[in-house]
N, C-alpha and C positions, 0 to 999 in steps of 0.2 A: 211758678215752676221751676226759678233757680235753687231758693232754699239753701242748704249745703256742700251742691251738687258739686265734686267737684273733677275738673276740664283736664286733656294734657293736649297741648299744641305744640304740633312737630312742623318745622318751618324751617330752611337756611337761611330765609331772606331776615335779617335781625328786626328791619323796618316794619316789614309786615306782623313778625313775631310780639312785637313791641306793642304794636296799635291795636292787634287781636285781645292782647294780655290785658290790655288798659281797658276797652272797649267792653270787654266779655266782665271784669273785675266789675266796673260800673254798674251792669246790670245783675250782680248779687253774685256772680259765679266764682268760685274758689280756683283760679288755675295755674296751670305750669306750665313753663314753656321748655321744649328741649329744641337746641341745633341741628339736630340728625337723628338717624336711626341709632345709632348708638349710643347716643346719651339719652334717647327716648325709652334705651331698653336697660340703660344703669337707674331710670326714675322709674321704670316699670316696676325692677326687682323689690324697691324700697316701699312703693306705694301702690294703692289699689285707685281708680279713676273711674266717675261713672262714665266717659265717653274721652274719644280720641278726636282731633281735629289732625290730618295726617295731609300734608304735602306729598303729593307724587314723584316731582321733580326734584329730587333732591342729590348730591354728591355722595359718592358710595353706595348704600345700600337703599334703592329706590321704597315709594310707599307703598306701590303694589307687592313687592318684594317683603317687605316687613308687617304688612299685611295678613300675607297668607301664612308668615312663619308663625304669627302672633296667634294665630284662628288656630292653631293645634293644640293650645292650651288655654287661651282667655276669652272670655263670652262678652267684655266690653263693647258698647257700640262703636262703629270705626265709621268716620265719616274724613271721602278723600276731597280735597283741593286738587281740580284738574285742568290743565291748559285749553282755554275755548277750545272748543272745536275739536279735540283729542276724542272722539267717540271711541276708539280702543280702548283706551285706557280707563274708559269710565267701566266699559262692560269687564273690560279684567281683571279692575277691580273690583266689580260687585261678585262676578265669580272668586275671585281671591278670600271674599268674606265680607267685605264692606256692607256697611247697612245703609248709607247714602252716599252721594257725593256732589259738588258744586262746582260748576267750571271759575277759572277765574277770567277777567276781574270779576270779583263781586262786591255787593254795598256788604259792611257789616250786618246792617238789621237783617237781611235775607239768612246770613249765616245763624243769627240768632233765633228767627224764626225755623230752617232746618235742625238746629240742633235742641228747640226743644219739643217740635215734632216726633224727631227720635229718640227722646225720652219719655215721652208721652206713651209710645208704643213697647215700650220696655215694662214685664209683668211686675207690679206691683210687690208682689213677694221673692222675687229675685232680689230687688233692690235690698229690700228688709233682711233678707238673709245676709248680706252681704258683712255684716257684723261691725265691730270695730274696726279700725285702722290704725297701725302702729306705726311711728318712724323710731329705728334701733341708735343710738347713738351712746356705742362704748355700753355702758351698766345703767345707761338710761335709756326709758323708753316713751316717745311721745305720741300720747292718744291723740290722731287728728280730730276725730271729731267731738270729742269732749272739749279739745283744747288744753289737754291737761299734761305734766310732764311726772314722770314715775322715776323712781331710784328703789329697783326692788318691788318693796309691796308698801313703800312711803310715796306721797305725796310730795314734789317739792312747788312749795311755795313759791308762786312767781306773781309781780307787781302786774297791774293792770295794762301796763305799758310794755313788760317784758313778756305778757302773753299775746299782745296785738303783735310784736318783731317775729316770737315764732312764729304767729300763723302768718307772717309775711313772710320768714327764711322755709317755711315750709311749702308753700305754694311753688317757690321759686329753687327749690332743691337742686343744687349740681351747677346754679347760676350765680353769678355776681348781682349782689343791688348795692346801686348805689344810694350815699347817704344822701343827696336829693331824692332820691325816690322814696326812702324810708319816710323821710320829713313829711313827703306829701301821702304817701297813705298813711300815715298816724295822724293825718288831718291837721298838721299843723302849718304855721306860715314857714314859708322857703326862705330862711337867712341864715346867716352863719351861724349865730347863737344857736340855732336847732340843732344846725348838723352836727356842734360839738356837744348839745345835751345827746343827741343817739349815738357818739361815741360811748356818752360816761354809760347809758345805759347799756351799749353791747359789752361794755368791760363788766356791769354788772351780772349782765347774763352769761359770760364766758367763766364766771367765779362760781357759779351753779353746776355750767354745763364741765366744764374741762376739770383735767386733772392738775394741769399746767397753763391758767389762763394767758402766763408771756409767751408761751408758745403753745396756740390752738389747734386742737385736731380736728373739730368737727363744727366750729364756728370763725373761719379763717377770714383775715385780710388780703383782698386781691390786689396790689399794687395799683395805684390807677383805677380803679374798678369798684373799689367798695367792698362790700363784706358779703361772703356764700358760704351757707349751710353745707356739709357734706357728709349724711348719712352715710351708716356703714352698707 
């Protein structure tokens, strides 16, 4: 059921966010995570998603308010994560336009089953008509579905590792990814030599993406936290 399906997880709890992201990636989904409603809005401005998993209780704008506002322009399925026993939140969420809800705490496997159930209810034609999805990086555009980088009408040749790195960064756009996580998601042994090898690959990728690779605009270094892709 998962295929190339792209999920957005929105939760202010970093631990839950990370656990869900890793669990769902292991089950074949493409997963992007946001720490709050504002971060989610920035990601939604540049990417299209097949389903949004949204925590109700967040600092700032809560999940129900965000759902209500997104429904003005967006038909993407939304699943709310609600506090256990908060029946009012569930009713308010469904009234705001959510497709389903799951009370916390929950087993990740139950979330997986609910996600697949919601996706099965989506009209297949609507999914097919979504068309190509692009991420814009200055004069470049990245075709998310095809995993291709374009400059105008010219494709930019990427090595296998560079293509893998782009996919990883796109699924984590706006969020730093540590060197150790990059090594893990590239399927390599986690040692210092592999982390240095990732640094080399990042340098090569920047030469293809950036006007000035020494002062990167799109593939930035976040001190103490790793690397982060910041699309326009």
